[in-house]
C-alpha positions in Angstrom: -23.6 -6.0 14.2 -21.3 -7.2 10.9 -18.2 -8.8 13.4 -15.9 -8.2 10.8 -15.6 -4.8 11.9 -13.5 -5.7 15.2 -10.6 -7.3 13.0 -9.3 -4.0 12.0 -8.1 -2.5 15.4 -5.8 -0.2 15.0 -3.8 0.8 12.1 -1.0 3.2 12.6 1.2 4.7 10.1 4.6 2.9 9.3 8.0 4.7 8.9 8.3 3.9 5.5 6.8 6.5 3.2 4.6 4.6 0.3 5.6 4.4 -3.0 2.9 6.5 -4.8 3.7 4.9 -7.8 3.7 1.3 -6.9 0.3 -0.6 -7.3 -0.6 -2.1 -4.2 -1.0 -5.8 -3.9 -3.1 -7.2 -1.5 -0.1 -9.3 -0.2 1.6 -5.6 0.5 -1.9 -4.5 1.9 -1.9 -7.3 4.3 2.0 -6.9 5.5 0.9 -3.3 6.2 -2.3 -3.7 8.2 -0.9 -6.7 10.3 -0.8 -5.3 13.9 0.2 -7.0 17.1 -1.3 -6.9 20.5 -2.3 -4.8 21.9 -3.9 -1.8 20.0 -6.6 0.7 19.9 -8.1 2.9 18.0 -11.5 5.6 18.0 -14.2 4.9 15.0 -16.9 6.4 13.7 -19.5 3.9 12.6 -23.0 4.4 10.4 -26.0 2.1 10.4 -28.2 3.1 7.9 -31.9 1.2 8.8 -35.7 1.1 7.0 -36.6 1.9 10.3 -34.7 5.4 10.8 -35.2 8.4 9.1 -31.5 9.1 9.2 -28.7 6.5 9.7 -27.7 6.0 13.4 -24.4 7.4 14.2 -22.0 5.1 16.6 -19.1 6.4 18.3 -16.6 4.4 20.4 -13.3 2.4 20.7 -12.1 -0.9 19.0 -9.4 -2.3 21.1 -7.0 -6.1 20.9 -5.7 -6.5 24.4 -4.1 -9.6 23.6 -3.8 -11.7 20.5 -7.1 -13.4 21.4 -9.2 -10.8 22.7 -11.1 -8.5 20.6 -13.2 -5.7 22.5 -15.8 -3.5 20.6 -16.7 -0.3 23.2 -19.6 2.1 21.9 -19.4 5.4 24.4 -22.2 7.2 22.6 -25.3 7.6 21.4 -25.4 4.2 23.9 -23.0 2.3 26.2 -22.1 -0.9 25.1 -18.9 -3.5 25.6 -18.7 -6.7 23.1 -15.9 -8.6 23.6 -14.9 -11.6 21.6 -12.2 -14.4 23.1 -12.0 -18.2 23.1 -14.9 -19.0 20.9 -17.0 -17.2 23.1 -19.1 -13.5 22.6 -19.6 -11.2 25.9 -22.2 -8.3 25.7 -22.9 -5.7 28.3 -24.6 -2.6 28.3 -24.3 0.4 30.9 -26.0 -1.1 34.4 -26.9 -4.2 32.7 -26.0 -8.1 33.1 -23.2 -9.6 30.9 -24.6 -11.6 28.2 -22.6 -14.6 27.4 -23.0 -17.1 24.5 -20.9 -19.3 21.7 -19.8 -18.4 18.9 -20.7 -22.1 17.9 -24.5 -20.5 17.7 -23.4 -17.6 14.9 -21.4 -19.7 12.2 -21.0 -16.3 10.2 -19.6 -15.1 13.7 -17.5 -17.7 14.5 -15.9 -17.9 10.6 -15.1 -14.2 10.6 -13.5 -14.7 14.2 -11.1 -17.2 12.3 -10.5 -14.6 9.5 -9.6 -11.8 12.2 -6.6 -13.2 13.2 -5.5 -13.9 9.4 -5.8 -10.2 8.9 -3.7 -9.4 11.5 -1.0 -11.4 11.2 -0.9 -10.5 7.6 -1.4 -14.3 6.5 -3.1 -13.9 3.1 -3.5 -18.0 2.4 -5.6 -18.1 5.4 -7.5 -14.9 4.8 -8.0 -16.3 0.7 -10.0 -19.6 2.9 -12.6 -17.6 3.2 -12.3 -14.4 0.7 -11.8 -13.6 -2.6 -9.0 -10.5 -2.6 -9.3 -7.8 -5.2 -7.2 -4.7 -5.2 -7.0 -1.7 -6.8 -5.0 1.8 -6.6 -1.1 2.4 -5.2 0.5 2.1 -2.0 -0.2 5.9 -1.3 -3.9 5.1 -2.0 -5.7 1.8 -2.4 -9.0 -0.2 -2.1 -9.2 -3.9 -1.2 -12.5 -5.6 -1.7 -12.7 -9.1 0.3 -15.9 -11.2 -0.8 -16.8 -14.6 0.9 -16.2 -17.5 -1.2 -19.9 -18.6 0.2 -21.2 -15.5 -1.7 -19.5 -16.5 -5.7 -21.0 -20.1 -5.1 -24.6 -18.9 -4.6 -24.4 -20.2 -0.6 -25.4 -18.1 2.6 -25.0 -20.4 5.1 -22.2 -18.9 7.3 -22.0 -16.4 5.5 -24.0 -12.4 6.5 -22.3 -10.2 4.4 -22.3 -9.7 0.2 -18.7 -7.7 0.3 -16.5 -5.8 2.7 -14.5 -3.0 1.0 -11.2 -1.4 2.8 -10.2 2.5 2.1 -6.9 2.9 3.1 -3.6 5.2 2.6 -0.3 4.0 3.0 -0.6 2.3 6.0 -3.8 3.5 7.5 -6.9 1.7 6.8 -9.5 4.1 7.5 -12.3 3.2 6.2 -14.5 -0.1 6.0 -18.3 -0.6 3.7 -19.8 -3.7 4.7 -22.4 -4.9 2.4 -25.1 -7.0 4.2 -26.9 -9.8 2.2 -30.2 -8.0 3.6 -30.1 -4.6 4.8 -28.3 -1.5 4.5 -24.4 -0.7 3.8 -22.8 0.1 7.3 -19.9 2.5 6.6 -17.2 2.7 9.9 -14.5 5.1 9.4 -10.8 4.5 11.8 -8.1 6.6 12.2 -7.2 9.8 10.8 -11.2 9.5 8.7 -12.7 9.3 12.5 -10.5 12.1 14.0 -11.9 13.9 10.9 -15.5 12.5 11.4 -15.8 14.4 14.8 -16.8 17.5 12.9 -18.8 15.9 10.0 -22.7 15.9 10.6 -24.5 14.5 7.9 -24.3 10.8 6.2 -22.9 12.6 3.0 -20.5 14.1 4.9 -19.0 11.0 6.2 -19.2 9.2 3.1 -16.9 11.5 1.7 -14.4 11.5 3.8 -14.5 7.4 3.7 -13.8 7.4 0.1 -11.9 10.5 -0.4 -9.2 9.8 -3.2 -10.6 6.1 -3.3 -8.8 4.3 -5.8 -10.1 3.3 -8.7 
């Protein structure tokens, strides 16, 4: 599971309306996405696999109860809770035992966890230690691509993804597309897009919701 998804927990609209004619740069986007804990938001995720006839649809909620804790609770089609806190990951399924391990065993997760705080605090300098940020669009409709610096240098050590694309409207992060170095693209819808996704039944419909009005 690309754990970077955990950092995009809650994205509530700000009071000030975005300017449809002003380009959205990385600094503006990060300022709008920054959120103090606690926060929570529902999500709908599509996870592809060569072993599946159709992408697996996962529904649940992301929570950030405090600045040191990130929780991903899956509610359908199974029940599972993943908690990241102080360098430890804990995973438990309904009726099962808690499995806990150190993030030091998984270098890419340790690196991504370091980026969580940078994005949620709007710290562009800290985020750019791990990613190159590329933006398109206006403050009303924007796209931001995070490319791991390790991928650009040709190194795969400690890195599990090729790039991550964020789609947003104003201060609302609506969708994340993660392209792993190996495997299928993973798509996660949040906020208003996740609400709209409840009535979407096909992968094509969910993809359309993710990229609706995407900046180009």
